[in-house]
N, C-alpha and C positions, 0 to 999 in steps of 0.2 A: 822297552823299546816298542813292543806291540801296541801299548797304550798310547805312546807318542804319535805313531802314524795313524792309528785308527780313531783315536779319541773315545772309543768304546771298547774297553778291555775285554768285555764279554763276547763280542761278536767275532766269530772265526769262520772263515771260509776254508773248508778243508776237503781235499780229495785223497781217497785211500785206494791204492791199487793192491789187490790181494790175489794170491795164487789159489786156484781151486783144483785140487787133486781129483782127476777123473781119468777115464780110459785115455782120453786126449786132454791133457792139462790145458787150462786156459786161465785168464785173469778176469776178475770182475772189478769194475771201477764204481766206487760210491762217492757221492759228493754231499757235503753237509754244510748247512748254513746255521751257525750257532747250535750245533748238535742235532738239527732236524734234517733228516734225509730228504734231499731234493732231486737226486738223480741216482739211478743204478743202471749201469751198462754191463751187460753180460757178453761173454765171448770175445774178449780181446785176446788175440792169439799170442802176442808177445808184449811184455811190459815195456820193452824198448820203444815200441810204436807210440806209446803214450808220452814217454819222455822226449821223443824227437821234437816236439813242439818247443821245448825250452832251448833247443839249439838256435832257433830263430827269435827267441824272446829272452835272450841271456840278460838283457838289461833289467828285467824284473828280478832276477836272482841277485845281480850285482848291486842293485839299489835297495835290496831288502824287502821288496814288495811281495816276494814269494820265497819260501824256504822249502827245500826238498830234504826229507829225512829218509835215507835209504835203510832198508831192512834186508833180511836174508832172501835168497832165491828170487831176486828180481822184484820183490815187493817194496813199495815205498809210499810215503805220504807227502802231500804238498799242502802247505798252509799259505793262503793268500791273505795279504793285508786287506782291510775293508776298502782302502783307497784304490785297490786293484780289482774291484768288484766286476767291472766290465771285462777286464782281461780274464777273470775267473769264468764269466759266462762264455767268452770266446773259447776258452780251453774246454769247457763242457761240450760246446757245439763241435769242436774238433774231435773229442772222444766219441760223441755220437756217430760221427762219420767213419770212425775206425771199426765199428762193430763188424765182426766176421771178415775183416780184411786179412789176407794172407801174404800179400806182397810188400816187402820192405820198400821197394821203389814207390809204390802207391801211397804207403804211409808217409813217406818223405814228401811226396807231392801234396798230400793233404795238409801236412804240417806247414809247408810253405804258403799254401793258399790261405789257411785260417790265420796265419801270422801277418799276412798283408792287409787284412781287413782293418779299416780305420776304426779304432776303439770307440769313437764318438758317433759312428754311423748309426742311423736308425735301423739299419738291417739287423744289428745285434739284438735290439729289443723285439723286433718283429719275429725273428727266428726263435728267440727265447720264448715268446708267447705261443708261437706255433708248436713248439716242442711240448707244451702242456696239453695241446688239443689233438695231436696226431699220434697214431700208433707208432711205437718205437722203430719197427722195421721199415715202415714207409718213410719216416722222418730221416732215418739214417741214409736211406737211398737218395732222398731229396738233397741232403747235404753233400753227398758224394757227387751228385749230378751238378750241383752248384759249382764245384771246383773243377769239373771236367778232367779228373785224374783217371788215366787208364792203366 
């Protein structure tokens, strides 16, 4: 089925949400393109914040363009079809905006905001390129400012 949708059975866009045991436990999010690490976001307070995005993008799951594999203690993996690459990029931008967020209400606002962006918008490509040039903390703040979530 993966081969049918992507045409390239080897290319996989995967996001892994993993619990880090510390004095104050947190989650780390890693994104891979065909096994190559392309993003690592530290300090996601709750894994539910990451999965909120799928409440507003349920069609991706329903149509098989993304598959969520749950694990224990809030950990999970999301595998995106190659055909959903731009949605994958939007999802990563959303995760960037979640870094160090403590409010569930704010996480929900960010999920709505990033779900409303047109997937073919040049904004996606521009922000994706900017993410490679700007320091993570500043970029995360910039993305939160874009959405105006308080």
